[in-house]
C-alpha positions in Angstrom: -44.5 -20.5 32.5 -44.2 -16.7 31.8 -44.0 -17.4 28.0 -47.1 -19.5 28.2 -49.1 -16.8 30.0 -47.8 -14.1 27.6 -48.9 -16.1 24.7 -52.3 -16.8 26.2 -53.1 -13.1 26.7 -51.7 -12.0 23.3 -53.7 -12.1 20.1 -52.8 -14.8 17.7 -50.2 -14.0 15.0 -51.9 -12.4 12.0 -52.0 -14.8 9.1 -51.8 -14.1 5.4 -54.8 -14.9 3.2 -53.0 -18.1 2.0 -52.4 -19.2 5.6 -55.9 -18.7 7.0 -56.6 -22.4 6.8 -53.9 -22.9 9.5 -56.1 -21.2 12.0 -58.5 -23.3 14.0 -60.9 -20.8 15.4 -63.6 -21.0 18.1 -62.2 -24.3 19.4 -63.6 -25.5 22.8 -61.2 -26.4 25.6 -62.0 -27.8 29.0 -60.1 -29.3 31.9 -60.4 -29.9 35.6 -57.5 -30.0 38.2 -56.7 -29.4 41.8 -56.5 -25.6 41.2 -57.6 -23.1 38.6 -54.1 -22.4 37.3 -53.4 -26.0 36.6 -56.8 -26.5 35.1 -56.2 -23.6 32.6 -52.7 -24.9 31.7 -54.0 -28.4 31.1 -57.0 -27.1 29.0 -54.6 -25.1 26.7 -52.1 -27.9 26.3 -54.8 -30.5 25.6 -56.7 -28.0 23.4 -53.8 -27.3 21.1 -53.2 -31.0 20.6 -56.8 -31.6 19.7 -56.8 -28.4 17.5 -53.8 -29.8 15.6 -55.6 -33.0 14.9 -58.5 -31.0 13.6 -56.1 -29.0 11.4 -54.7 -32.2 9.9 -58.1 -33.5 9.1 -58.9 -30.2 7.4 -55.9 -30.3 5.2 -55.5 -34.0 4.4 -57.9 -35.9 2.1 -59.9 -38.5 3.9 -58.2 -41.2 1.8 -55.0 -40.4 3.6 -56.4 -40.1 7.2 -54.7 -43.5 8.0 -51.3 -41.9 7.4 -52.0 -39.3 10.2 -50.9 -41.8 12.8 -47.4 -41.2 11.6 -47.6 -37.7 13.2 -48.9 -38.8 16.6 -45.6 -38.0 18.3 -45.4 -34.5 16.8 -44.7 -31.9 19.4 -47.6 -29.5 18.8 -46.2 -26.8 21.1 -43.4 -26.2 18.5 -46.0 -25.6 15.8 -48.1 -23.0 17.6 -47.7 -19.4 16.3 -50.1 -18.0 18.9 -53.6 -18.3 20.4 -56.3 -16.0 21.7 -59.3 -16.4 24.0 -62.8 -15.8 22.6 -64.6 -16.7 25.8 -63.9 -18.3 29.1 -65.3 -19.2 32.5 -63.7 -21.0 35.4 -64.1 -22.1 39.0 -61.5 -23.1 41.6 -61.0 -26.5 39.9 -62.5 -26.2 36.3 -61.7 -24.1 33.2 -63.9 -23.9 30.2 -63.1 -21.7 27.2 -63.1 -21.2 23.5 -59.8 -20.4 21.7 -58.4 -19.5 18.3 -55.2 -21.5 17.7 -52.9 -20.2 14.9 -50.3 -22.8 13.7 -47.1 -22.0 11.9 -48.1 -22.6 8.2 -44.6 -23.4 6.8 -43.8 -25.7 9.7 -46.9 -27.8 9.2 -46.4 -27.9 5.5 -42.8 -29.1 6.0 -43.9 -31.9 8.3 -46.6 -33.1 5.9 -44.2 -32.9 2.9 -41.4 -34.7 4.8 -43.8 -37.6 5.4 -45.2 -37.5 1.9 -48.7 -37.0 3.2 -50.9 -35.3 0.6 -52.6 -32.1 1.7 -54.4 -29.0 0.4 -54.0 -25.6 1.9 -55.7 -23.5 -0.8 -59.1 -22.1 0.0 -61.9 -22.6 -2.5 -64.1 -19.8 -3.8 -66.4 -18.5 -1.0 -69.7 -20.3 -0.7 -73.1 -18.9 0.4 -74.9 -21.5 2.5 -78.7 -20.9 2.7 -80.1 -22.5 5.8 -83.6 -23.9 5.6 -85.8 -25.8 8.1 -89.0 -27.8 7.9 -91.0 -28.8 10.9 -91.8 -32.5 11.2 -94.1 -33.6 8.4 -97.5 -34.6 9.5 -97.2 -33.1 12.9 -100.3 -31.1 13.7 -98.8 -29.2 16.6 -95.0 -29.8 16.9 -93.4 -29.0 20.2 -91.8 -25.6 20.6 -88.3 -27.1 20.1 -89.3 -28.3 16.7 -91.4 -25.3 15.6 -90.3 -23.4 12.5 -89.0 -20.4 14.5 -87.1 -22.5 17.1 -85.9 -25.1 14.6 -84.5 -22.4 12.2 -82.6 -20.7 15.1 -81.2 -24.0 16.2 -79.9 -24.8 12.8 -78.4 -21.4 12.4 -76.6 -21.5 15.8 -75.2 -24.9 15.0 -73.4 -23.5 11.9 -72.4 -20.3 13.6 -70.4 -22.3 16.1 -68.2 -23.7 13.4 -65.0 -22.1 12.1 -66.3 -21.2 8.6 -64.1 -18.3 7.5 -60.9 -20.3 8.0 -62.3 -23.5 6.4 -60.9 -24.9 3.1 -64.3 -23.9 1.8 -65.1 -20.5 3.4 -68.8 -20.1 4.0 -71.2 -17.2 4.5 -74.4 -18.1 6.2 -77.7 -16.8 5.0 -81.1 -17.7 6.5 -83.8 -18.6 3.9 -85.6 -15.4 2.9 -89.2 -15.5 4.0 -90.4 -14.5 0.5 -88.6 -17.4 -1.2 -91.3 -19.7 -2.6 -91.2 -23.2 -1.2 -91.3 -24.6 -4.7 -88.1 -22.7 -5.6 -86.3 -24.3 -2.7 -87.6 -27.7 -3.7 -86.5 -27.2 -7.3 -82.9 -26.6 -6.0 -83.2 -29.7 -3.8 -84.3 -31.7 -6.9 -81.2 -30.6 -8.8 -82.8 -28.0 -11.1 -79.9 -26.0 -12.6 -82.0 -23.1 -13.6 -83.4 -22.8 -10.0 -79.8 -22.9 -8.7 -78.9 -20.0 -10.9 -82.0 -18.0 -9.9 -81.3 -18.6 -6.2 -77.7 -17.5 -6.6 -78.7 -14.3 -8.3 -81.3 -13.6 -5.6 -78.6 -13.9 -2.9 -76.0 -12.2 -5.1 -73.6 -15.0 -4.7 -71.5 -17.1 -7.1 -71.8 -20.4 -5.4 -74.9 -21.3 -3.4 -75.9 -24.4 -1.5 -79.1 -25.0 0.4 -78.8 -26.9 3.7 -82.2 -28.2 4.7 -82.8 -29.6 8.2 -85.9 -31.7 8.5 -86.9 -33.7 11.6 -88.7 -36.9 10.5 -92.2 -37.7 11.7 -92.0 -39.7 14.9 -89.1 -37.7 16.4 -86.4 -40.4 16.1 -84.3 -39.1 13.3 -83.3 -35.8 11.5 -82.7 -35.6 7.8 -80.2 -33.1 6.3 -80.2 -32.3 2.5 -77.4 -30.4 0.8 -78.1 -29.2 -2.7 -76.7 -26.6 -5.0 -73.3 -25.8 -6.5 -70.1 -25.6 -4.6 -66.4 -25.2 -5.7 -66.5 -28.9 -6.9 -69.6 -28.5 -9.0 -73.3 -29.2 -8.7 -74.4 -31.8 -6.2 -77.1 -33.0 -4.0 -77.1 -35.5 -1.1 -79.2 -36.4 1.9 -78.0 -37.9 5.2 -80.0 -39.0 8.2 -79.0 -38.6 11.8 -80.3 -40.2 15.0 -82.2 -37.7 17.2 -80.9 -38.8 20.6 -83.3 -38.0 23.4 -85.2 -35.5 21.3 -82.2 -33.0 21.6 -82.5 -31.1 18.3 -79.6 -28.7 19.2 -77.1 -31.5 19.8 -78.1 -33.4 16.6 -78.0 -30.2 14.6 -74.4 -29.5 15.8 -73.3 -32.9 14.8 -75.0 -32.6 11.4 -73.4 -29.2 10.8 -69.9 -30.6 11.5 -70.4 -33.6 9.2 -71.9 -31.3 6.4 -68.9 -29.0 6.5 -66.6 -32.0 6.3 -68.5 -33.1 3.2 -68.2 -29.8 1.5 -64.5 -29.5 2.3 -64.0 -33.1 1.2 -65.5 -32.4 -2.2 -63.1 -29.5 -2.6 -60.1 -31.7 -1.6 -61.2 -34.4 -4.0 -61.0 -32.1 -7.0 -58.1 -29.8 -6.0 -55.6 -32.3 -4.6 -54.7 -35.7 -5.8 -53.7 -38.5 -3.4 -49.9 -39.2 -3.2 -48.8 -42.5 -1.7 -45.1 -41.6 -1.7 -43.1 -40.7 1.3 -41.2 -37.4 1.0 -39.8 -36.1 -2.2 -38.1 -38.6 -4.6 -34.4 -38.1 -5.2 -33.1 -37.6 -8.8 -32.3 -41.2 -9.2 -35.9 -42.2 -8.3 -37.5 -39.4 -10.3 -38.5 -41.8 -13.1 -40.9 -44.4 -11.8 -41.3 -47.9 -13.2 -43.9 -46.6 -15.5 -41.6 -43.8 -16.8 -43.3 -40.9 -15.1 -41.2 -38.0 -13.9 -42.1 -36.4 -10.6 -41.4 -32.7 -10.1 -41.9 -30.3 -7.1 -42.9 -26.8 -8.3 -42.2 -23.7 -6.2 -44.0 -20.4 -6.8 -44.9 -17.2 -5.0 -48.7 -17.0 -5.7 -51.5 -18.7 -7.6 -51.1 -16.3 -10.6 -47.5 -17.5 -11.0 -48.7 -21.1 -10.7 -51.2 -20.7 -13.4 -48.5 -19.3 -15.7 -46.1 -22.2 -14.9 -48.8 -24.9 -15.4 -49.9 -23.3 -18.7 -46.3 -23.2 -20.0 -45.8 -26.8 -19.0 -48.9 -27.9 -20.8 -47.8 -26.1 -24.0 -44.3 -27.7 -24.0 -44.0 -30.1 -26.9 -43.8 -33.8 -26.1 -44.9 -33.3 -22.5 -47.7 -35.8 -21.8 -49.8 -37.3 -19.0 -49.4 -34.1 -16.9 -51.1 -34.6 -13.6 -51.2 -32.4 -10.5 -50.7 -34.7 -7.5 -50.8 -32.1 -4.8 -51.3 -28.3 -4.6 -50.7 -25.8 -1.8 -50.5 -22.0 -1.7 -46.9 -21.9 -2.7 -46.0 -25.3 -4.1 -47.3 -28.2 -6.2 -46.3 -31.8 -7.0 -46.5 -32.9 -10.6 -46.0 -36.1 -12.5 -45.5 -36.1 -16.3 -43.9 -38.0 -19.1 -41.1 -36.6 -21.4 -39.3 -38.8 -23.8 -35.9 -37.1 -23.5 -35.7 -37.4 -19.7 -35.4 -34.6 -17.1 -32.2 -33.1 -18.5 -33.7 -32.5 -22.0 -36.9 -31.3 -20.4 -34.9 -28.7 -18.4 -33.5 -27.4 -21.7 -36.9 -27.2 -23.3 -38.4 -25.4 -20.3 -35.6 -22.9 -20.2 -37.1 -21.5 -23.4 -40.2 -20.6 -21.5 -38.3 -18.9 -18.7 -38.6 -21.9 -16.3 -35.7 -23.6 -14.4 -35.7 -27.3 -13.7 -32.9 -28.4 -11.5 -31.9 -31.5 -9.5 -31.5 -31.2 -5.8 -30.8 -33.7 -3.0 -34.6 -33.9 -2.6 -35.6 -34.4 -6.2 -36.3 -32.2 -9.2 -37.5 -28.6 -8.5 -39.2 -26.4 -11.1 -39.3 -22.6 -10.6 -39.8 -19.5 -12.7 -36.9 -17.3 -13.3 
């Protein structure tokens, strides 16, 4: 009990830049019980379980979500590095708060790798998200909740409630500048590459995406359009959401969550490849039926990874080189080499690389 309360009042363990994605920030927790102390303990316990599920969905490609059921018995309390309170309020029987949960990065990586579940824990290049709002088309006098001023604020607050700095795709929010011509925004929404570059220069950003919230006439649905260039490339898509009970704030929050998931999903699709294997293959299973060799690569930073991958690509007779998974300090590769792993090890030694067999498979490292 004492350890729990000490952890609750201590700031979360500081994470390195590579481990930021293992922080689930601004996460809501809530519980009721016979007394305030029990309510708080329950909220924290249930909150960290729910935060862990959110973390897994952040790291794992959507194509592998079905595999997450294999981790349902994971003891989440063993994976928590720390947590801190952002805000809280309580009564004699209820506790409501917002927490930052920090998970042990290596422990989570080890669990996913042991189960052979693909994941990505490398953040993309930061993205500037420009938030735009249009009042319902054809409405002569929209209600105050749907006015330009109120609607813009609602859309901004919905995104501010999300954990954007720790996301796989870190996002900086920018409201649409008042002097930005409407036709310039529309050009971006229409996929005009020149307009995208102009907007990026205007906001002094490398990657820019416009997120337009637009309630439809009639007040039954809300349309969200994302357009611009993110870490996965240029794109544009529109999705419609039901406006339940005319509650624009609630619908905006749901749309923001889904939109962030789309942007993160695009990054996972290009930066990590699905892997259907379970765990690392042993040396005897390194060569698949199709003759491919699977290798786990270990490195200290992304610069070292770039050197290793370039040396591999330049090695004579190496073919069909594919990256099946990539994290901050490791990667999983498949490739073909006519002489087998032993001869490949000799060839890579000339490049200062060491390929060795272990009980868990073939491991490649730089000397």
